[in-house]
VEXGURO-644660 format. One line per field, with one value per residue: x, y, z of N, C-alpha, C, O in turn; residue number from 1. Coordinates in Angstrom, 1 decimal. Example, Ala and Ser with C-alpha at 12.3 -4.5 7.8 and 13.67 -1.06 7.14 Angstrom:
REM VEXGURO-644660
n_east <- c(13.2 | 12.8)
n_north <- c(-5.7 | -2.2)
n_up <- c(7.8 | 7.1)
ca_east <- c(12.3 | 13.7)
ca_north <- c(-4.5 | -1.1)
ca_up <- c(7.8 | 7.1)
c_east <- c(13.2 | 12.9)
c_north <- c(-3.3 | 0.0)
c_up <- c(7.8 | 7.9)
o_east <- c(14.2 | 13.4)
o_north <- c(-3.3 | 1.1)
o_up <- c(8.5 | 8.0)
zaba <- c(1 | 2)
***
This chain:
REM VEXGURO-644660
n_east <- c(-3.0 | -4.4 | -3.6 | -5.1 | -7.6 | -7.6 | -7.4 | -9.7 | -11.6 | -10.5 | -11.2 | -13.9 | -14.7 | -13.7 | -15.6 | -18.1 | -17.5 | -17.2 | -19.7 | -21.3 | -20.6 | -21.3 | -23.8 | -24.4 | -23.5 | -25.1 | -27.4 | -26.9 | -26.3 | -29.1 | -30.6 | -29.1 | -29.4 | -32.3 | -32.8 | -31.4 | -33.3 | -35.6 | -34.8 | -34.2 | -37.1 | -38.1 | -37.0 | -37.7 | -40.4 | -40.3 | -39.3 | -39.9 | -38.2 | -35.7 | -36.4 | -35.9 | -33.0 | -33.0 | -33.5 | -31.1 | -29.2 | -30.8 | -30.6 | -27.8 | -27.6 | -29.0 | -27.3 | -25.0 | -26.4 | -26.7 | -24.3 | -23.1 | -24.9 | -24.2 | -21.5 | -21.7 | -23.2 | -21.2 | -19.3 | -21.0 | -21.1 | -18.3 | -18.2 | -19.7 | -18.0 | -15.9 | -17.1 | -17.5 | -15.0 | -13.7 | -15.6 | -14.7 | -11.6 | -12.1 | -13.2 | -10.7 | -9.1 | -10.1 | -10.1 | -7.4 | -6.6 | -7.8 | -6.8 | -4.2 | -4.5 | -5.0 | -3.5 | -0.5 | -0.5 | 1.4 | 2.4 | 0.1 | 0.2 | 2.9 | 1.9 | 0.1 | 1.9 | 3.6 | 1.4 | 1.3 | 3.5 | 4.1 | 1.9 | 3.0 | 5.1 | 4.2 | 2.6 | 3.8 | 6.4 | 9.7 | 10.9 | 13.0 | 13.5 | 11.4 | 11.8 | 14.3 | 13.6 | 11.9 | 13.1 | 13.2 | 13.6 | 14.5 | 12.6 | 10.5 | 9.6 | 8.4 | 6.6 | 4.7 | 4.1 | 2.6 | 0.4 | -0.6 | -1.0 | -2.9 | -5.0 | -6.0 | -4.6 | -2.7 | -1.2 | 1.1 | 3.9 | 6.3 | 9.7 | 11.1 | 13.6 | 15.1 | 15.8 | 15.1 | 13.4 | 10.6 | 7.8 | 5.8 | 2.5 | 0.0 | -3.3 | -6.3 | -8.7 | -8.0 | -6.4 | -7.8 | -9.5 | -7.6 | -7.1 | -9.3 | -9.4)
n_north <- c(-119.3 | -118.3 | -115.4 | -114.5 | -114.7 | -112.6 | -110.7 | -110.6 | -109.9 | -107.7 | -106.2 | -106.4 | -105.2 | -102.6 | -101.8 | -102.4 | -100.0 | -98.2 | -98.0 | -97.3 | -95.0 | -93.5 | -93.8 | -92.3 | -89.9 | -88.9 | -89.0 | -86.9 | -84.5 | -84.3 | -83.5 | -81.1 | -79.3 | -79.5 | -78.1 | -75.6 | -74.8 | -74.3 | -72.3 | -70.3 | -70.2 | -69.2 | -66.7 | -65.4 | -65.1 | -63.0 | -60.7 | -59.2 | -58.5 | -59.7 | -61.7 | -62.0 | -62.0 | -64.5 | -66.2 | -66.4 | -67.8 | -70.1 | -71.5 | -71.9 | -73.6 | -75.6 | -76.2 | -77.2 | -79.1 | -81.2 | -81.4 | -83.0 | -85.1 | -86.5 | -86.9 | -88.8 | -90.7 | -91.2 | -92.6 | -94.8 | -96.5 | -96.9 | -98.4 | -100.5 | -101.4 | -102.3 | -104.3 | -106.4 | -107.0 | -108.0 | -110.3 | -111.7 | -112.0 | -113.4 | -116.0 | -116.3 | -117.1 | -119.4 | -121.0 | -121.3 | -122.6 | -125.0 | -126.0 | -126.3 | -128.0 | -130.1 | -133.1 | -133.6 | -134.7 | -136.5 | -137.3 | -138.6 | -140.2 | -141.7 | -142.8 | -144.9 | -146.6 | -147.0 | -148.4 | -150.5 | -151.7 | -152.6 | -154.3 | -156.3 | -157.0 | -158.3 | -156.8 | -154.9 | -152.6 | -151.5 | -148.1 | -147.2 | -149.4 | -148.6 | -146.6 | -147.0 | -149.1 | -147.7 | -145.6 | -142.7 | -139.3 | -138.3 | -135.8 | -136.4 | -138.9 | -138.6 | -136.8 | -138.4 | -140.3 | -138.8 | -138.1 | -140.8 | -141.4 | -139.3 | -139.8 | -142.3 | -144.7 | -146.5 | -148.1 | -146.8 | -148.0 | -147.8 | -149.0 | -151.5 | -152.8 | -150.5 | -147.4 | -145.1 | -145.6 | -146.7 | -148.8 | -149.7 | -150.3 | -151.7 | -150.7 | -152.7 | -152.4 | -150.8 | -152.7 | -154.4 | -152.5 | -151.5 | -154.0 | -154.6 | -152.6)
n_up <- c(7.2 | 9.3 | 9.1 | 6.7 | 8.0 | 9.5 | 7.6 | 6.3 | 8.6 | 9.2 | 6.8 | 6.6 | 8.8 | 8.1 | 6.1 | 7.4 | 9.2 | 7.7 | 6.5 | 8.4 | 9.2 | 6.8 | 7.1 | 9.7 | 9.0 | 6.8 | 7.9 | 9.9 | 8.1 | 6.8 | 9.1 | 9.9 | 7.6 | 7.7 | 10.4 | 9.5 | 7.5 | 8.9 | 10.5 | 8.6 | 7.6 | 9.8 | 10.4 | 7.9 | 8.2 | 10.3 | 9.0 | 6.2 | 4.3 | 4.7 | 3.6 | 0.8 | 1.0 | 2.0 | -0.2 | -1.9 | -0.1 | 0.4 | -1.9 | -1.8 | 0.2 | -0.9 | -2.9 | -1.6 | -0.2 | -2.0 | -3.0 | -0.7 | -0.6 | -3.4 | -2.6 | -0.6 | -1.9 | -3.7 | -1.9 | -1.0 | -3.2 | -3.6 | -1.6 | -2.1 | -4.2 | -2.7 | -0.8 | -3.4 | -4.3 | -1.9 | -1.5 | -3.9 | -3.3 | -1.1 | -2.6 | -4.0 | -2.0 | -0.8 | -3.1 | -3.4 | -1.1 | -1.3 | -3.4 | -2.2 | -0.3 | -1.8 | -3.4 | -5.7 | -9.0 | -9.4 | -6.9 | -6.2 | -7.9 | -7.0 | -4.4 | -5.3 | -6.3 | -4.3 | -2.5 | -4.5 | -4.1 | -1.4 | -1.5 | -2.9 | -1.3 | 0.9 | 2.4 | 4.4 | 5.0 | 5.4 | 6.4 | 5.1 | 3.3 | 1.5 | 0.6 | -0.7 | -2.6 | -4.5 | -5.1 | -4.1 | -2.8 | 0.5 | 1.0 | -1.2 | -0.1 | 2.2 | 1.9 | -0.1 | 2.0 | 3.8 | 2.3 | 1.7 | 4.4 | 4.9 | 3.5 | 4.8 | 4.0 | 5.0 | 7.5 | 10.6 | 12.2 | 14.6 | 13.9 | 15.5 | 15.5 | 14.2 | 15.6 | 14.4 | 12.2 | 10.6 | 10.4 | 7.7 | 6.8 | 5.0 | 4.9 | 5.8 | 4.5 | 2.6 | 1.0 | 0.0 | -1.6 | -3.4 | -4.8 | -5.8 | -8.3)
ca_east <- c(-4.5 | -4.6 | -3.3 | -6.0 | -9.0 | -7.4 | -7.7 | -11.1 | -12.3 | -10.5 | -12.0 | -15.4 | -14.6 | -13.6 | -16.8 | -19.1 | -17.3 | -17.7 | -21.1 | -22.0 | -20.1 | -22.0 | -25.3 | -24.6 | -23.1 | -26.3 | -28.7 | -26.7 | -26.3 | -30.4 | -30.8 | -28.7 | -30.4 | -33.6 | -32.8 | -31.4 | -34.1 | -36.7 | -34.3 | -34.9 | -38.7 | -38.7 | -36.6 | -38.5 | -41.8 | -40.2 | -39.0 | -40.0 | -37.0 | -34.9 | -36.7 | -35.3 | -31.7 | -32.8 | -33.5 | -29.7 | -29.0 | -31.6 | -29.8 | -26.4 | -28.2 | -29.4 | -26.5 | -23.9 | -27.1 | -26.6 | -22.7 | -23.0 | -25.8 | -23.2 | -20.3 | -22.3 | -23.4 | -20.0 | -18.7 | -21.6 | -20.7 | -17.1 | -18.0 | -20.1 | -17.2 | -14.8 | -17.7 | -17.2 | -13.6 | -13.9 | -16.0 | -13.8 | -10.5 | -12.6 | -13.0 | -9.4 | -8.0 | -10.7 | -9.6 | -6.0 | -6.8 | -8.3 | -5.6 | -2.7 | -4.8 | -5.2 | -1.9 | -0.6 | -0.8 | 2.6 | 2.5 | -0.9 | 0.9 | 3.8 | 1.2 | -0.3 | 3.1 | 4.0 | 0.4 | 1.4 | 4.6 | 3.6 | 0.8 | 3.8 | 6.0 | 3.2 | 1.6 | 4.3 | 7.8 | 10.3 | 10.7 | 14.1 | 13.4 | 10.3 | 12.8 | 15.3 | 13.0 | 11.1 | 14.0 | 12.7 | 14.7 | 13.4 | 10.9 | 9.4 | 9.0 | 7.7 | 5.2 | 3.7 | 3.6 | 2.0 | -0.8 | -1.1 | -1.8 | -4.2 | -6.1 | -6.2 | -4.2 | -1.8 | -0.5 | 2.5 | 4.2 | 7.9 | 10.8 | 11.9 | 15.1 | 15.8 | 14.8 | 14.7 | 12.6 | 9.0 | 7.2 | 4.5 | 1.6 | -1.2 | -4.6 | -7.4 | -9.5 | -7.5 | -6.0 | -9.1 | -10.0 | -6.6 | -6.8 | -10.4 | -9.3)
ca_north <- c(-119.3 | -117.1 | -114.1 | -114.5 | -114.9 | -111.6 | -110.0 | -110.8 | -109.3 | -106.2 | -105.5 | -106.4 | -104.1 | -101.4 | -101.8 | -102.0 | -98.7 | -97.0 | -97.8 | -96.5 | -93.4 | -92.5 | -93.5 | -91.1 | -88.5 | -88.7 | -88.4 | -85.6 | -83.6 | -83.9 | -82.6 | -79.9 | -78.8 | -79.4 | -76.9 | -74.5 | -74.4 | -73.9 | -71.0 | -69.5 | -69.9 | -68.4 | -65.4 | -64.9 | -64.5 | -61.9 | -59.4 | -59.4 | -57.6 | -60.5 | -63.2 | -61.7 | -62.5 | -65.9 | -67.0 | -67.1 | -68.9 | -71.3 | -72.2 | -72.2 | -74.8 | -76.8 | -76.7 | -77.7 | -80.4 | -81.9 | -82.0 | -84.0 | -86.3 | -86.8 | -87.9 | -89.9 | -91.8 | -92.1 | -93.4 | -95.9 | -97.0 | -97.4 | -99.5 | -101.8 | -102.1 | -103.1 | -105.6 | -107.2 | -107.2 | -108.8 | -111.4 | -112.1 | -112.5 | -114.8 | -117.1 | -116.8 | -117.9 | -120.7 | -121.9 | -121.5 | -123.4 | -126.2 | -126.4 | -126.5 | -129.4 | -131.5 | -133.6 | -133.6 | -136.3 | -137.2 | -137.7 | -139.5 | -141.7 | -142.2 | -143.4 | -145.9 | -147.6 | -147.5 | -149.4 | -151.7 | -152.5 | -153.2 | -155.5 | -157.2 | -157.4 | -159.2 | -156.2 | -154.2 | -152.7 | -150.5 | -146.8 | -147.2 | -150.4 | -148.2 | -145.6 | -147.6 | -149.7 | -146.7 | -144.7 | -141.3 | -138.6 | -137.9 | -135.1 | -137.2 | -140.3 | -137.9 | -136.3 | -139.6 | -141.2 | -137.9 | -138.1 | -142.2 | -141.4 | -138.6 | -141.0 | -143.4 | -145.9 | -147.1 | -147.6 | -146.3 | -148.3 | -147.7 | -150.1 | -152.2 | -152.9 | -149.2 | -146.6 | -143.6 | -145.7 | -147.0 | -149.9 | -149.1 | -151.4 | -151.4 | -151.1 | -154.2 | -152.4 | -150.3 | -153.6 | -154.8 | -151.2 | -151.7 | -155.3 | -154.9 | -151.9)
ca_up <- c(6.9 | 10.3 | 8.5 | 5.7 | 8.4 | 10.3 | 6.6 | 6.0 | 9.6 | 9.0 | 5.8 | 7.2 | 9.6 | 7.7 | 5.1 | 8.4 | 9.9 | 6.8 | 6.2 | 9.8 | 9.2 | 6.1 | 7.6 | 10.6 | 8.1 | 6.0 | 9.0 | 10.5 | 6.7 | 6.7 | 10.3 | 9.7 | 6.6 | 8.0 | 11.0 | 8.8 | 6.8 | 9.7 | 10.9 | 7.7 | 7.4 | 11.0 | 9.9 | 6.9 | 8.8 | 10.8 | 8.2 | 4.8 | 3.6 | 4.8 | 2.6 | -0.2 | 1.3 | 2.4 | -1.5 | -2.2 | 1.2 | 0.1 | -3.1 | -1.5 | 1.2 | -1.5 | -3.5 | -0.3 | 0.3 | -3.4 | -3.0 | 0.2 | -1.5 | -4.0 | -2.0 | 0.1 | -3.2 | -4.3 | -1.1 | -1.0 | -4.5 | -3.2 | -0.3 | -2.7 | -4.9 | -2.0 | -0.9 | -4.3 | -4.1 | -0.7 | -2.4 | -4.8 | -2.4 | -0.2 | -3.5 | -4.2 | -1.1 | -0.8 | -4.4 | -3.3 | 0.1 | -1.4 | -4.3 | -1.6 | 0.2 | -3.1 | -3.9 | -7.4 | -9.7 | -9.1 | -5.4 | -6.3 | -8.7 | -6.1 | -3.6 | -5.9 | -6.5 | -2.9 | -2.1 | -5.0 | -3.6 | -0.3 | -1.5 | -3.6 | -0.2 | 1.7 | 3.4 | 5.4 | 4.8 | 6.6 | 5.4 | 4.4 | 2.1 | 0.6 | 0.0 | -1.8 | -3.7 | -5.1 | -5.7 | -3.8 | -2.0 | 1.9 | 1.2 | -1.6 | 0.7 | 3.4 | 1.1 | -0.4 | 3.1 | 4.4 | 1.7 | 2.1 | 5.9 | 5.3 | 2.9 | 5.9 | 3.4 | 5.5 | 9.2 | 10.7 | 13.3 | 15.0 | 13.6 | 16.7 | 15.0 | 13.9 | 16.4 | 13.7 | 11.0 | 10.6 | 9.4 | 7.1 | 7.0 | 4.3 | 5.8 | 5.2 | 3.8 | 1.2 | 0.3 | -1.0 | -2.5 | -4.7 | -5.4 | -7.0 | -9.5)
c_east <- c(-5.1 | -4.6 | -4.6 | -7.4 | -8.8 | -7.9 | -9.0 | -11.9 | -11.5 | -11.0 | -13.3 | -15.5 | -14.6 | -14.8 | -17.7 | -18.8 | -17.7 | -19.0 | -21.9 | -21.9 | -21.3 | -23.4 | -25.6 | -24.4 | -24.3 | -27.4 | -28.5 | -26.7 | -28.0 | -31.0 | -30.5 | -29.5 | -31.6 | -33.8 | -32.4 | -32.5 | -35.4 | -36.2 | -34.7 | -36.2 | -39.0 | -38.3 | -37.1 | -39.6 | -41.7 | -40.0 | -39.2 | -38.7 | -35.7 | -35.2 | -36.4 | -33.7 | -32.0 | -32.9 | -32.3 | -29.3 | -29.7 | -30.9 | -28.4 | -26.7 | -28.3 | -28.2 | -25.4 | -24.9 | -26.6 | -25.1 | -22.5 | -23.8 | -24.7 | -21.9 | -20.6 | -22.4 | -21.9 | -19.2 | -19.5 | -21.3 | -18.9 | -17.2 | -18.5 | -18.9 | -16.2 | -15.6 | -17.4 | -15.9 | -13.1 | -14.2 | -15.1 | -12.4 | -11.0 | -12.4 | -11.7 | -8.8 | -8.8 | -10.4 | -8.2 | -6.0 | -7.0 | -7.3 | -4.7 | -3.4 | -4.8 | -3.5 | -2.2 | -0.7 | 0.4 | 2.7 | 1.3 | -0.3 | 2.0 | 3.0 | 0.7 | 0.7 | 3.5 | 2.9 | 0.6 | 2.6 | 4.6 | 2.9 | 1.8 | 4.9 | 5.3 | 2.5 | 2.3 | 5.8 | 8.5 | 10.6 | 12.0 | 14.1 | 12.3 | 11.3 | 13.9 | 14.6 | 12.3 | 11.9 | 13.7 | 13.7 | 13.5 | 12.5 | 10.0 | 9.0 | 7.9 | 6.3 | 4.2 | 3.5 | 2.5 | 0.3 | -1.4 | -1.8 | -3.1 | -5.3 | -6.7 | -5.8 | -3.3 | -1.5 | 0.7 | 2.8 | 6.0 | 8.5 | 11.3 | 13.3 | 16.1 | 15.1 | 14.2 | 13.6 | 11.3 | 8.7 | 5.9 | 3.6 | 0.2 | -2.4 | -5.8 | -8.0 | -9.2 | -6.7 | -6.7 | -9.7 | -8.9 | -6.5 | -8.0 | -10.1 | -7.7)
c_north <- c(-118.4 | -115.6 | -113.8 | -113.9 | -113.5 | -110.4 | -109.6 | -110.0 | -108.0 | -105.5 | -105.3 | -105.1 | -102.7 | -101.0 | -101.4 | -100.4 | -97.4 | -96.5 | -96.8 | -95.0 | -92.8 | -92.5 | -92.2 | -89.9 | -88.0 | -88.3 | -87.1 | -84.2 | -83.2 | -83.1 | -81.2 | -79.2 | -78.5 | -78.2 | -75.8 | -73.8 | -73.8 | -72.7 | -70.2 | -69.1 | -69.0 | -66.9 | -64.8 | -64.2 | -63.3 | -60.6 | -59.9 | -59.2 | -58.7 | -61.6 | -63.0 | -62.3 | -64.2 | -66.7 | -67.4 | -68.1 | -70.1 | -72.5 | -72.3 | -73.7 | -75.8 | -77.3 | -77.4 | -79.3 | -81.7 | -82.3 | -83.2 | -85.6 | -87.0 | -87.6 | -88.8 | -91.0 | -92.4 | -92.7 | -94.8 | -96.8 | -97.6 | -98.5 | -100.9 | -102.3 | -102.7 | -104.3 | -106.6 | -107.8 | -108.0 | -110.5 | -112.2 | -112.7 | -113.5 | -116.2 | -117.5 | -117.5 | -119.4 | -121.4 | -122.0 | -122.4 | -125.0 | -126.8 | -126.9 | -128.0 | -130.9 | -132.0 | -133.6 | -134.8 | -137.2 | -137.9 | -138.9 | -141.1 | -142.5 | -143.3 | -144.8 | -147.0 | -147.8 | -148.8 | -150.8 | -152.7 | -153.1 | -154.4 | -156.9 | -157.9 | -158.2 | -158.2 | -154.8 | -154.2 | -151.5 | -149.2 | -146.6 | -148.5 | -149.2 | -147.1 | -146.0 | -148.2 | -148.8 | -145.6 | -143.1 | -140.8 | -138.5 | -137.2 | -135.8 | -138.3 | -139.8 | -137.3 | -137.4 | -140.3 | -140.1 | -138.1 | -139.6 | -142.0 | -140.5 | -139.2 | -142.3 | -144.8 | -147.0 | -146.9 | -147.7 | -146.9 | -148.0 | -148.9 | -150.3 | -152.2 | -151.4 | -148.3 | -145.4 | -144.4 | -146.1 | -147.8 | -149.4 | -150.3 | -151.2 | -152.1 | -152.3 | -153.8 | -151.6 | -151.4 | -154.1 | -154.2 | -151.7 | -152.8 | -155.3 | -153.7 | -152.4)
c_up <- c(8.0 | 9.8 | 7.5 | 6.7 | 8.9 | 9.0 | 6.2 | 7.3 | 9.4 | 7.6 | 5.8 | 8.0 | 9.0 | 6.6 | 6.0 | 9.1 | 8.7 | 6.4 | 7.5 | 9.8 | 8.2 | 6.4 | 8.6 | 9.8 | 7.4 | 6.9 | 9.6 | 9.5 | 6.9 | 8.1 | 10.4 | 8.7 | 7.1 | 9.2 | 10.4 | 8.2 | 7.7 | 10.2 | 9.9 | 7.3 | 8.8 | 10.8 | 9.1 | 7.2 | 9.5 | 10.2 | 7.0 | 3.7 | 3.6 | 4.1 | 1.5 | 0.0 | 1.5 | 0.8 | -1.9 | -1.1 | 1.0 | -1.0 | -2.7 | -0.6 | 0.2 | -2.7 | -2.4 | -0.2 | -0.7 | -3.3 | -2.1 | -0.6 | -2.1 | -3.6 | -1.4 | -1.2 | -3.8 | -3.4 | -1.0 | -2.3 | -4.1 | -2.2 | -1.0 | -3.7 | -3.9 | -1.3 | -1.9 | -4.4 | -2.7 | -1.1 | -3.0 | -4.4 | -1.9 | -1.2 | -3.7 | -3.5 | -0.8 | -1.6 | -4.2 | -2.1 | -0.2 | -2.6 | -3.7 | -0.6 | -0.8 | -3.6 | -5.3 | -7.9 | -9.6 | -8.2 | -5.4 | -7.0 | -7.6 | -4.9 | -3.9 | -5.9 | -5.3 | -2.1 | -3.0 | -4.3 | -2.4 | -0.4 | -1.8 | -2.4 | 1.0 | 2.7 | 4.2 | 4.7 | 5.7 | 5.4 | 4.6 | 3.0 | 0.9 | -0.5 | -1.1 | -2.9 | -4.9 | -5.5 | -5.0 | -2.7 | -0.6 | 1.7 | 0.1 | -1.2 | 1.9 | 2.8 | 0.6 | 0.9 | 3.7 | 3.4 | 1.5 | 3.4 | 5.7 | 4.4 | 3.8 | 4.6 | 4.0 | 7.1 | 9.5 | 12.0 | 13.4 | 14.6 | 15.1 | 16.4 | 14.6 | 14.6 | 15.3 | 12.5 | 11.6 | 9.8 | 8.9 | 6.7 | 6.0 | 5.0 | 5.0 | 4.4 | 2.8 | 0.2 | -0.8 | -2.0 | -3.9 | -5.4 | -6.6 | -8.4 | -10.0)
o_east <- c(-6.1 | -5.5 | -5.1 | -8.1 | -9.8 | -8.7 | -9.4 | -12.9 | -12.3 | -11.1 | -13.9 | -16.3 | -15.2 | -14.8 | -18.3 | -19.7 | -18.1 | -19.5 | -22.7 | -22.7 | -22.1 | -24.2 | -26.5 | -25.1 | -24.6 | -28.2 | -29.4 | -27.0 | -28.3 | -31.8 | -31.3 | -30.3 | -32.1 | -34.7 | -33.0 | -32.6 | -36.1 | -37.1 | -35.6 | -36.5 | -40.0 | -39.1 | -37.1 | -39.8 | -42.6 | -40.4 | -38.7 | -38.5 | -34.8 | -34.4 | -36.8 | -33.3 | -31.2 | -32.5 | -32.1 | -29.3 | -29.1 | -30.7 | -27.7 | -26.0 | -27.6 | -28.2 | -24.9 | -24.4 | -26.3 | -24.7 | -21.8 | -23.4 | -24.3 | -21.4 | -19.9 | -21.7 | -21.6 | -18.2 | -18.8 | -21.4 | -18.6 | -16.3 | -18.1 | -18.9 | -15.6 | -14.9 | -17.1 | -15.8 | -11.9 | -13.5 | -14.7 | -12.0 | -10.5 | -11.7 | -11.4 | -8.1 | -8.2 | -10.2 | -7.7 | -4.9 | -6.6 | -7.0 | -4.2 | -2.6 | -4.8 | -2.6 | -3.3 | -0.9 | 0.3 | 3.1 | 1.5 | -0.4 | 2.0 | 3.4 | 0.8 | 0.4 | 3.9 | 3.3 | 0.3 | 2.6 | 5.1 | 3.1 | 1.7 | 5.3 | 6.0 | 1.9 | 1.6 | 6.3 | 7.9 | 10.6 | 12.0 | 14.6 | 12.6 | 11.3 | 14.1 | 14.9 | 12.3 | 11.5 | 14.2 | 14.3 | 12.3 | 11.3 | 8.8 | 8.1 | 7.0 | 5.2 | 3.0 | 2.6 | 1.4 | -0.8 | -2.5 | -3.0 | -4.2 | -6.5 | -7.5 | -6.6 | -3.2 | -1.5 | 1.5 | 2.1 | 6.7 | 7.9 | 11.7 | 14.2 | 17.3 | 13.9 | 13.2 | 12.7 | 10.9 | 9.1 | 5.1 | 4.2 | -0.6 | -2.6 | -6.0 | -8.1 | -10.1 | -6.4 | -6.5 | -10.2 | -9.2 | -5.9 | -8.0 | -10.7 | -7.3)
o_north <- c(-117.7 | -114.8 | -112.7 | -113.0 | -112.8 | -109.4 | -108.5 | -109.3 | -107.1 | -104.3 | -104.5 | -104.2 | -101.7 | -99.8 | -100.4 | -99.7 | -96.3 | -95.4 | -95.9 | -94.2 | -92.0 | -91.6 | -91.4 | -88.9 | -86.8 | -87.3 | -86.2 | -83.1 | -82.0 | -82.2 | -80.3 | -78.4 | -77.4 | -77.4 | -74.8 | -72.6 | -73.0 | -71.8 | -69.4 | -68.0 | -68.2 | -66.0 | -63.6 | -63.1 | -62.4 | -59.5 | -61.0 | -59.7 | -58.6 | -62.5 | -63.9 | -63.0 | -65.1 | -67.9 | -68.6 | -69.3 | -71.1 | -73.8 | -72.8 | -74.8 | -76.9 | -78.4 | -78.4 | -80.4 | -82.8 | -83.5 | -84.2 | -86.7 | -88.1 | -88.6 | -89.8 | -92.0 | -93.5 | -93.4 | -95.8 | -98.0 | -98.7 | -99.4 | -102.0 | -103.5 | -103.7 | -105.3 | -107.7 | -109.0 | -108.5 | -111.5 | -113.3 | -113.7 | -114.6 | -117.2 | -118.7 | -118.5 | -120.5 | -122.5 | -122.9 | -123.1 | -126.0 | -128.0 | -128.0 | -128.9 | -132.1 | -131.2 | -133.6 | -135.8 | -138.4 | -139.1 | -139.9 | -142.2 | -143.7 | -144.4 | -145.7 | -148.2 | -148.9 | -149.8 | -151.9 | -153.9 | -154.2 | -155.4 | -158.1 | -159.1 | -158.6 | -158.6 | -153.8 | -155.1 | -150.8 | -149.3 | -145.9 | -148.3 | -149.1 | -147.0 | -145.4 | -148.0 | -149.1 | -144.7 | -142.2 | -141.5 | -138.6 | -137.6 | -135.9 | -138.9 | -140.4 | -137.4 | -137.4 | -141.1 | -140.6 | -138.2 | -139.7 | -142.4 | -140.9 | -139.1 | -143.1 | -145.7 | -148.1 | -145.8 | -148.4 | -146.6 | -148.0 | -149.9 | -149.4 | -151.7 | -151.3 | -148.3 | -144.8 | -143.6 | -145.8 | -147.7 | -148.8 | -151.3 | -150.4 | -153.2 | -152.4 | -154.4 | -151.5 | -151.2 | -154.3 | -154.7 | -152.1 | -152.8 | -155.8 | -154.0 | -151.9)
o_up <- c(7.7 | 10.1 | 7.7 | 6.3 | 8.6 | 9.2 | 5.9 | 6.9 | 9.5 | 7.5 | 5.1 | 7.9 | 9.4 | 6.2 | 5.8 | 9.5 | 8.7 | 6.2 | 7.4 | 10.1 | 8.6 | 6.2 | 8.4 | 10.0 | 7.5 | 6.7 | 9.9 | 9.9 | 7.0 | 7.9 | 10.7 | 9.2 | 7.0 | 9.1 | 10.8 | 8.1 | 7.2 | 10.3 | 10.1 | 6.8 | 8.9 | 10.9 | 9.2 | 6.8 | 9.4 | 10.7 | 6.6 | 2.5 | 2.8 | 4.1 | 0.8 | -0.9 | 1.0 | 0.7 | -2.3 | -1.4 | 1.4 | -0.9 | -3.6 | -0.7 | 0.4 | -3.3 | -2.9 | -0.1 | -0.3 | -3.5 | -2.4 | -0.9 | -1.6 | -4.2 | -1.4 | -1.3 | -4.2 | -3.9 | -1.0 | -2.1 | -4.5 | -2.1 | -0.7 | -4.1 | -4.3 | -1.2 | -1.5 | -4.6 | -2.7 | -1.0 | -2.6 | -5.1 | -2.1 | -0.9 | -3.8 | -3.8 | -0.7 | -1.2 | -4.9 | -2.2 | 0.4 | -2.5 | -4.1 | -0.4 | -0.6 | -3.9 | -5.9 | -7.2 | -9.7 | -8.4 | -4.7 | -6.7 | -7.4 | -4.6 | -3.2 | -5.7 | -5.2 | -1.5 | -2.6 | -4.1 | -2.3 | 0.3 | -1.3 | -2.5 | 2.0 | 3.7 | 4.6 | 4.1 | 6.5 | 4.2 | 3.5 | 1.9 | -0.3 | -1.7 | -2.2 | -4.0 | -6.1 | -6.3 | -5.7 | -1.9 | -0.6 | 2.0 | 0.4 | -1.8 | 2.4 | 3.4 | 0.9 | 0.8 | 4.0 | 4.0 | 1.1 | 3.6 | 6.2 | 4.8 | 3.4 | 4.4 | 3.6 | 7.7 | 8.9 | 13.0 | 12.4 | 14.9 | 15.8 | 17.2 | 14.8 | 14.4 | 15.4 | 12.1 | 12.8 | 8.6 | 9.6 | 6.2 | 6.4 | 5.4 | 3.8 | 3.3 | 2.0 | -1.0 | -2.0 | -3.0 | -5.0 | -6.5 | -7.8 | -9.4 | -11.0)
zaba <- c(1 | 2 | 3 | 4 | 5 | 6 | 7 | 8 | 9 | 10 | 11 | 12 | 13 | 14 | 15 | 16 | 17 | 18 | 19 | 20 | 21 | 22 | 23 | 24 | 25 | 26 | 27 | 28 | 29 | 30 | 31 | 32 | 33 | 34 | 35 | 36 | 37 | 38 | 39 | 40 | 41 | 42 | 43 | 44 | 45 | 46 | 47 | 48 | 49 | 50 | 51 | 52 | 53 | 54 | 55 | 56 | 57 | 58 | 59 | 60 | 61 | 62 | 63 | 64 | 65 | 66 | 67 | 68 | 69 | 70 | 71 | 72 | 73 | 74 | 75 | 76 | 77 | 78 | 79 | 80 | 81 | 82 | 83 | 84 | 85 | 86 | 87 | 88 | 89 | 90 | 91 | 92 | 93 | 94 | 95 | 96 | 97 | 98 | 99 | 100 | 101 | 102 | 103 | 104 | 105 | 106 | 107 | 108 | 109 | 110 | 111 | 112 | 113 | 114 | 115 | 116 | 117 | 118 | 119 | 120 | 121 | 122 | 123 | 124 | 125 | 126 | 127 | 128 | 129 | 130 | 131 | 132 | 133 | 134 | 135 | 136 | 137 | 138 | 139 | 140 | 141 | 142 | 143 | 144 | 145 | 146 | 147 | 148 | 149 | 150 | 151 | 152 | 153 | 154 | 155 | 156 | 157 | 158 | 159 | 160 | 161 | 162 | 163 | 164 | 165 | 166 | 167 | 168 | 169 | 170 | 171 | 172 | 173 | 174 | 175 | 176 | 177 | 178 | 179 | 180 | 181)
***
């Protein structure tokens, strides 16, 4: 997740830098062409023969200015496309993160089975008993317990007889909800 935020920041910085560059470049090109036009106007006033020579230079300047404008508009379009791509990537990442946080149907089914098992055995069982009764592997048991703990359905306390084990007790609020349904 930290890497994705870094990617967001880098993409945003790139887009902001490109936008700022385009704006500065556009302002600079307008200033340069304005200065050139003023210089041509000043020089054309001094000598009528040079006025004929400045006509083609104005065409060249206009042509260059048009090329710069075209390049700037292409870069602006590219920036807009990059922004759209960043938004799509953000939406994809958000969807993937929410999908990662949600547990699958199988885990949900195991949590329900474990809650029923806890209710049937008086509200609490050891981790080894739950594992044996449900026939789960260690990974499946931990995934199921994590889901139940995240949903605040069970309480976990250390087993005094087995230092490595835990006692899982169903919370009173969730036992009422489970019996109602």
